[in-house]
C-alpha positions in Angstrom: -87.1 67.1 163.7 -90.4 66.8 165.6 -93.0 69.5 164.8 -95.7 70.8 167.1 -99.3 69.7 165.9 -100.2 73.3 165.5 -97.3 73.8 163.3 -98.3 70.9 160.9 -102.0 72.3 161.2 -100.8 75.6 160.4 -98.4 75.0 157.5 -96.3 72.5 155.8 -93.3 73.6 153.9 -92.9 71.9 150.3 -90.0 72.5 148.1 -90.6 71.7 144.4 -86.6 71.8 143.0 -85.3 70.5 139.6 -82.3 69.5 138.6 -79.4 71.0 139.0 -80.3 70.7 142.6 -81.6 74.3 144.4 -81.5 74.7 147.7 -84.5 75.9 149.7 -83.4 79.4 150.2 -83.3 79.9 146.3 -87.5 78.7 146.2 -90.0 81.0 145.4 -93.1 80.5 148.1 -96.5 79.5 147.3 -98.9 80.4 149.7 -101.9 78.3 149.7 -105.2 79.2 152.2 -107.0 76.2 152.7 -109.9 78.4 154.2 -110.1 80.7 151.3 -112.4 79.3 148.9 -113.7 80.3 145.5 -116.1 78.4 143.0 -116.8 74.5 143.2 -115.7 72.4 140.3 -118.7 70.9 138.5 -117.1 69.0 135.7 -114.9 68.5 132.9 -116.2 67.3 129.5 -116.4 66.8 125.7 -118.5 66.2 123.0 -119.4 63.2 121.2 -119.7 65.2 117.4 -118.7 64.1 115.2 -116.9 61.2 114.8 -118.2 59.2 117.9 -121.5 57.8 116.1 -120.1 56.3 112.9 -117.1 55.1 115.0 -119.1 53.3 117.3 -121.4 51.9 114.9 -118.5 50.7 112.8 -116.8 48.8 115.7 -120.2 47.3 116.9 -120.8 46.0 113.4 -116.9 44.5 113.3 -117.5 42.8 116.6 -115.1 44.9 118.6 -116.7 46.1 121.5 -113.7 46.1 123.0 -112.7 49.7 120.7 -115.5 51.1 122.6 -114.6 50.0 126.1 -111.1 51.1 125.7 -112.1 54.7 124.2 -114.6 55.4 126.9 -112.0 54.3 129.8 -109.8 56.7 128.1 -112.2 59.6 128.6 -113.6 58.5 131.7 -111.6 56.0 133.8 -109.9 57.8 136.9 -106.9 55.4 137.1 -106.1 54.6 133.4 -107.9 57.6 131.6 -108.3 61.6 132.4 -111.6 60.8 134.2 -114.1 63.3 132.3 -117.1 63.8 134.7 -119.4 65.5 131.8 -120.7 64.7 128.4 -122.2 66.8 125.6 -124.4 64.6 123.6 -125.4 66.1 120.1 -129.2 65.8 119.3 -129.2 65.5 115.4 -131.5 67.5 113.0 -132.0 65.1 110.1 -128.9 65.9 107.6 -128.0 62.5 107.6 -131.2 61.2 106.1 -131.3 64.1 103.8 -127.9 63.0 102.6 -126.0 65.4 99.7 -129.7 67.4 99.8 -128.4 68.4 103.0 -125.8 70.5 101.5 -123.4 69.5 104.1 -120.6 67.8 102.2 -118.9 65.9 105.2 -120.8 62.4 105.8 -119.4 62.6 109.3 -120.9 66.1 109.8 -124.3 65.3 109.1 -126.7 63.8 112.2 -129.5 61.5 112.3 -133.1 62.7 113.4 -134.9 60.9 116.2 -138.5 62.2 115.4 -139.0 62.2 111.8 -142.1 64.8 111.9 -144.0 66.9 114.3 -145.3 65.2 117.2 -144.2 62.0 115.9 -142.3 58.7 117.9 -138.8 58.5 118.9 -137.1 56.3 116.5 -134.8 54.3 118.8 -132.3 53.1 116.2 -131.3 56.4 115.3 -127.7 57.8 116.7 -127.4 54.5 117.9 -123.5 54.8 118.2 -124.0 57.8 120.2 -126.3 56.4 122.8 -124.0 53.3 123.2 -121.3 55.8 124.2 -123.7 57.8 126.4 -124.4 54.8 127.9 -120.7 53.8 128.5 -119.9 57.4 130.2 -123.0 56.8 132.7 -121.5 53.3 133.5 -118.2 55.0 134.3 -119.7 57.1 137.0 -120.2 60.3 134.7 -122.9 62.4 136.6 -123.3 65.6 134.3 -124.8 65.1 130.6 -125.6 67.9 128.3 -127.9 67.4 125.3 -127.1 70.2 123.0 -128.6 71.0 119.2 -126.9 73.0 116.7 -130.4 73.0 114.7 -134.0 72.8 114.7 -135.0 69.3 112.7 -135.6 70.0 109.3 -139.1 70.1 109.3 -139.1 72.9 111.8 -136.9 75.3 109.6 -137.5 78.3 107.2 -135.7 76.7 104.6 -136.0 73.0 105.3 -132.4 72.6 106.0 -130.3 72.0 108.8 -128.4 75.5 108.3 -129.3 78.8 107.1 -127.5 77.8 103.7 -127.2 80.9 101.8 -129.5 83.2 104.3 -132.1 83.8 101.7 -135.2 84.4 103.6 -134.2 83.0 107.1 -133.8 86.7 108.8 -132.5 86.4 112.2 -133.1 82.5 112.7 -133.6 79.5 110.7 -136.3 78.1 113.1 -139.9 78.5 111.9 -141.9 80.3 114.5 -144.9 78.4 113.2 -143.0 75.0 115.1 -141.2 76.4 117.9 -143.1 74.8 120.3 -143.2 71.6 118.2 -139.2 71.8 118.7 -139.0 72.5 122.2 -141.3 69.2 122.5 -139.0 67.4 120.1 -136.4 68.4 122.6 -138.5 67.1 125.5 -139.3 63.8 123.8 -135.7 63.0 123.1 -134.8 63.8 126.6 -137.7 61.0 127.6 -136.0 58.7 125.2 -132.7 59.0 126.8 -133.7 59.0 130.3 -136.0 56.0 129.7 -135.6 52.8 131.2 -134.4 51.7 127.5 -131.3 53.8 127.6 -131.1 54.8 131.1 -129.1 57.5 131.3 -130.5 60.8 133.3 -129.6 63.7 131.4 -129.5 66.9 133.0 -129.1 69.7 130.8 -130.3 70.6 127.5 -129.1 73.3 125.1 -131.5 74.1 122.4 -129.2 76.8 120.4 -125.4 76.1 120.0 -123.7 79.6 119.3 -126.7 81.8 118.1 -124.7 84.5 117.2 -122.9 82.8 114.0 -124.4 83.4 110.6 -123.6 79.6 110.0 -124.1 80.1 106.4 -120.9 78.2 105.5 -122.8 75.0 105.3 -120.0 72.5 106.5 -122.6 71.7 109.5 -125.9 71.5 111.2 -126.5 75.2 112.8 -128.7 77.9 113.6 -128.7 81.6 114.5 -131.2 83.1 116.8 -131.3 86.9 118.0 -131.7 88.1 121.8 -135.7 88.1 121.5 -135.4 84.7 119.7 -133.4 82.9 122.2 -135.7 84.2 124.9 -138.6 82.8 123.1 -136.9 79.8 122.9 -136.2 79.2 126.2 -139.6 80.1 127.5 -141.0 77.5 125.0 -138.5 74.8 126.2 -139.1 75.6 129.8 -142.9 74.9 129.2 -142.5 72.1 127.5 -140.2 70.7 130.3 -142.5 71.7 132.8 -145.4 70.1 131.2 -143.9 66.7 131.5 -142.5 67.4 135.0 -139.0 67.8 133.9 -138.4 71.1 135.3 -136.5 70.2 138.2 -134.7 67.1 136.8 -133.1 69.1 133.4 -131.7 72.5 133.3 -131.6 74.6 130.2 -128.0 75.6 129.2 -127.5 78.4 127.4 -126.7 81.1 125.7 -123.6 79.3 124.4 -122.0 82.0 122.7 -118.9 81.4 120.4 -116.6 83.8 122.2 -116.4 85.5 125.3 -116.6 88.7 123.8 -120.3 88.3 123.0 -121.1 88.4 126.6 -119.7 91.6 127.6 -121.8 95.1 128.0 -121.3 97.2 125.3 -119.3 99.7 127.3 -117.2 97.1 129.0 -116.4 95.8 125.6 -115.6 99.4 124.1 -113.3 99.9 127.2 -111.4 97.0 126.0 -111.5 97.3 122.2 -112.6 101.1 121.4 -116.0 99.8 120.0 -119.0 97.9 120.6 -118.9 94.1 119.8 -119.8 93.4 115.9 -118.5 89.9 115.2 -121.2 87.3 113.6 -124.3 88.6 112.9 -124.5 92.0 114.5 -123.8 93.5 111.7 -126.8 92.2 109.6 -129.7 94.2 110.8 -131.3 91.2 112.3 -131.4 92.5 115.9 -129.1 91.9 118.8 -126.5 89.2 118.8 -124.5 90.3 121.8 -124.7 91.7 125.7 -125.2 88.4 127.0 -124.7 89.0 130.5 -127.4 91.5 130.8 -129.9 90.0 128.2 -129.6 86.6 130.1 -128.3 87.2 133.9 -129.8 90.7 134.0 -133.3 89.7 133.1 -134.8 88.1 136.1 -136.9 85.4 134.1 -134.0 84.5 131.9 -131.6 84.4 134.9 -134.2 81.7 136.7 -134.5 80.0 133.3 -131.0 79.2 133.2 -130.5 78.7 136.8 -128.4 81.4 137.4 -125.7 80.0 135.2 -124.2 81.2 131.7 -122.2 78.7 129.4 -119.7 80.2 126.8 -117.5 79.0 124.4 -113.7 80.0 124.8 -113.3 80.2 120.9 -111.2 83.1 119.6 -110.8 83.9 123.6 -107.0 83.3 124.5 -104.6 83.8 121.5 -103.4 87.1 123.2 -102.6 88.9 126.5 -105.4 90.9 126.1 -108.0 87.9 125.8 -106.1 85.5 128.7 -106.1 88.2 131.2 -108.1 91.7 130.9 -110.9 90.4 128.8 -111.6 87.7 131.7 -111.2 90.3 134.5 -113.7 92.6 132.3 -116.1 89.7 132.4 -116.1 89.4 136.1 -116.6 92.8 136.7 -119.9 92.7 134.4 -121.0 89.6 135.9 -121.0 91.1 139.7 -123.4 93.7 137.8 -126.3 91.2 138.0 -125.5 88.2 140.0 -123.3 87.6 143.4 -122.8 84.0 142.4 -123.5 83.0 139.1 -122.5 79.9 137.4 -120.5 80.1 134.5 -119.3 77.4 132.1 -116.8 77.1 129.0 -118.9 74.8 127.5 -116.8 74.4 124.4 -113.1 74.9 123.0 -110.8 74.1 120.7 -108.0 76.6 118.7 -109.9 79.0 116.2 -108.4 81.9 114.8 -104.9 83.0 113.8 -102.0 83.4 116.5 -101.2 86.2 118.6 -98.7 87.2 121.1 -99.3 84.3 123.3 -99.7 81.2 120.9 -97.6 81.2 117.5 -100.3 78.7 115.7 -103.8 78.7 114.5 -106.1 75.6 114.1 -104.8 74.1 111.1 -102.6 70.8 111.4 -103.1 68.4 114.0 -100.0 66.4 115.3 -100.9 64.5 118.7 -97.6 64.5 120.0 -97.6 68.5 120.1 -96.8 69.4 123.6 -96.4 72.9 122.6 -100.0 72.8 122.2 -100.7 71.0 125.0 -99.0 73.5 127.2 -101.2 76.4 125.9 -104.6 74.4 126.5 -103.2 74.2 130.2 -102.6 78.1 130.4 -106.3 78.4 129.2 -107.7 76.2 131.6 -105.5 77.8 134.5 -106.8 81.3 133.5 -110.5 80.2 133.3 -110.5 79.1 136.7 -108.5 81.5 138.6 -109.3 84.6 136.3 -113.2 83.9 135.5 -113.9 81.4 138.0 -115.7 78.8 135.7 -117.2 76.0 137.4 -117.0 73.5 134.5 -114.7 73.5 131.3 -115.4 71.3 128.4 -113.1 70.8 125.3 -114.8 70.5 121.9 -114.4 67.1 120.1 -113.3 64.1 122.2 -112.6 62.1 118.8 -111.4 63.8 115.7 -110.8 62.4 112.1 -109.6 65.6 111.0 -106.1 67.3 110.7 -107.3 70.0 112.7 -106.4 71.0 116.5 -109.9 70.0 117.6 -110.0 67.1 118.9 -108.7 65.1 122.2 -108.0 61.9 120.7 -107.1 61.3 117.0 -108.5 58.4 115.0 -107.8 57.6 111.0 -110.5 59.1 108.3 -111.8 55.3 108.1 -112.2 55.2 111.9 -110.4 52.5 112.2 -110.1 51.6 116.0 -106.3 50.3 115.5 -105.6 54.4 114.8 -106.8 55.6 118.2 -104.3 57.9 120.0 -104.6 60.3 122.8 -103.1 63.6 122.0 -100.6 65.5 124.2 -103.8 67.8 125.0 -105.7 65.2 126.1 -103.0 64.2 128.9 -102.8 68.1 129.5 -106.4 68.3 130.4 -106.1 65.1 132.2 -103.8 66.8 134.6 -106.7 69.0 135.8 -109.8 66.5 135.1 -108.2 63.4 136.5 -107.6 64.6 139.9 -110.2 67.8 140.3 -113.4 66.0 140.9 -116.9 67.2 140.9 -117.8 69.2 144.3 -114.0 70.0 144.6 -113.5 73.9 145.6 -110.7 76.3 144.6 -108.7 77.8 147.2 -106.5 80.9 147.1 -103.1 80.3 145.8 -102.2 83.6 144.7 -99.1 85.1 143.0 -98.3 82.8 140.5 -100.1 83.5 137.0 -97.6 84.2 134.3 -98.2 82.7 131.2 -94.7 82.5 130.1 -93.8 81.0 133.6 -95.2 79.4 136.3 -98.9 79.3 136.7 -100.5 77.5 139.9 -103.9 76.8 141.4 -105.3 74.5 144.2 -108.3 72.7 145.1 -109.6 71.1 148.3 -111.6 68.1 148.3 -115.4 68.4 149.9 -114.7 65.7 152.8 -111.6 67.9 153.5 -109.3 64.9 153.0 -107.4 66.0 149.7 -105.7 69.2 147.9 -104.7 69.2 144.8 -102.0 71.8 143.1 -101.4 72.0 139.5 -98.5 73.8 138.4 -98.0 74.8 134.6 -94.3 75.7 134.0 -94.4 77.6 130.5 -90.7 78.5 131.3 -87.8 77.5 129.5 -86.1 77.5 132.7 -86.4 75.1 135.6 -88.1 76.9 138.6 -88.1 75.9 142.5 -91.1 76.4 144.4 -91.8 76.3 148.2 -95.4 75.5 148.9 -96.8 76.7 152.3 -100.4 75.4 153.7 -102.3 77.9 155.9 -105.2 77.0 158.1 -105.6 73.3 157.1 -108.6 71.4 159.1 -108.3 70.6 162.6 -106.2 67.6 163.2 -105.2 67.2 159.9 -101.5 67.3 158.3 -100.5 67.5 154.6 -98.5 64.1 153.3 -95.9 64.2 150.7 -97.4 64.1 147.5 -98.5 61.9 144.7 -96.8 63.7 141.8 -98.4 63.1 138.1 -96.1 65.0 135.1 -97.0 65.6 131.5 -94.5 67.1 129.1 -92.9 66.5 125.8 -92.0 62.7 126.9 -94.5 61.7 129.2 -98.1 61.5 129.5 -99.6 62.0 132.9 -97.1 59.9 134.5 -96.8 59.0 138.0 -93.5 60.1 139.0 -92.2 58.9 142.5 -89.1 59.5 141.1 -89.0 63.4 141.3 -89.3 63.4 145.0 -86.6 63.1 147.0 -86.4 63.9 150.6 -89.3 66.2 150.4 -88.4 67.9 147.4 -89.8 67.8 144.0 -88.8 68.2 140.7 -90.6 70.7 138.4 -88.9 70.8 134.8 -89.0 73.4 132.2 -92.1 73.2 130.0 -94.1 70.7 132.0 -97.5 70.4 134.0 -97.3 69.1 137.2 -100.2 67.8 139.4 -99.6 67.5 143.2 -102.0 65.2 144.9 -101.8 65.8 148.8 -103.6 63.8 151.3 -104.6 65.1 154.4 -103.9 62.7 157.0 -104.6 62.3 160.9 -102.0 64.5 162.6 -100.6 62.2 165.1 -97.6 64.2 166.3 
């Protein structure tokens, strides 16, 4: 049947059907309004802590650069990998040089120090594995780079360690105020090194404090806490150091990097959800305020400006139940609107922490790379972060993990043998979004499918108006039939039949043309399906 040009532009019906075959009349309809837009997606990313540095050093020492390229292709390539478009680089504080005296027992969680003393020169031999991988990301087209510090260098801390240890004498922060400017000048010096011709990577974000509300007294890694006043002073000092080197427009400060979403809420909204103000982390210790991040950092005009009208928040402990996945994110959106009409929100770090809830039945311990149940949950989180919180960037925590813990995208043996590298189902689930939704894509309206136990759908258009990407998570036990109706497509454009990619228990981001049959696509139970719809010239 020949349809009119106007009809093609206004809408197109595509039935997503599963075996046994269902008729189009059985299908639900997802209405996609191409012209109703929300946030612009900036990036998907992950972090190089903890195993990247020793792994890359080992592989290079063994004369195996192919292993480095293989890992980089998995993470950043848009054909064979998942096309990550951002990368977080951990700036070490010197626990590696301290060795056992660092009180950090795991050598992989110790990090080297670029500058050995205040005002010193950069030692280009430090963190060489991470630097090599940073370059590999840049060579593959990554454009968003975040350098982050878990702790000030040991020479800038109150206790001479890269964590608060038992907390004695540390108070609200382990950063010695005498060395605050030395610390921020150190960070800028590292940025200059990474951005120099010698390394050649234009790192464009700097995060000086990671999860500043946490106690950091478990001595398992580098870390430092900061109350709100400490943090504001740190950001002011860092901006001054950037400006002194002419980098204030080239490098944006990334913060405040809360460990969980609840930290950000104003007290009244937190009480409305949980019946009390937030008392987690350092808030019980009498060392100042470690909460209310929206009002403190978006509601403060100076901080809003220094942070580029953006807040970065970690998603830990923020997704195990219906309350966290839904109402918490809704309250955050309400809270954001109090201080800024169009803030950027990054979910800048996540893996599974905390106990199970009424949405997931597992905790973070134990890691099976073939666990699709975990991967499906991660897809649900991504969906809710984009559709209920309007995040513009989404970052997993560890790109590579040697641990029996749900913290990595890719698994490697604890001896870092390159032959043991294995992408996980979580890796491929993230790829259902990251490979296809590229920087600059805008989310468009696709309402009505937001069931964490059934269908969840979201849609994104390319900046040049030539492609539409729809990601559908079927978290239910039954096959579903879904019709897509496109409204307000660009003039003289029509929706082509989609290219279909699927991750489920038996496939990994698999191009699945066999699922398309006479304009109908299979959408199995417990699957993540990406539909890549080219918008072609309407010749009818």
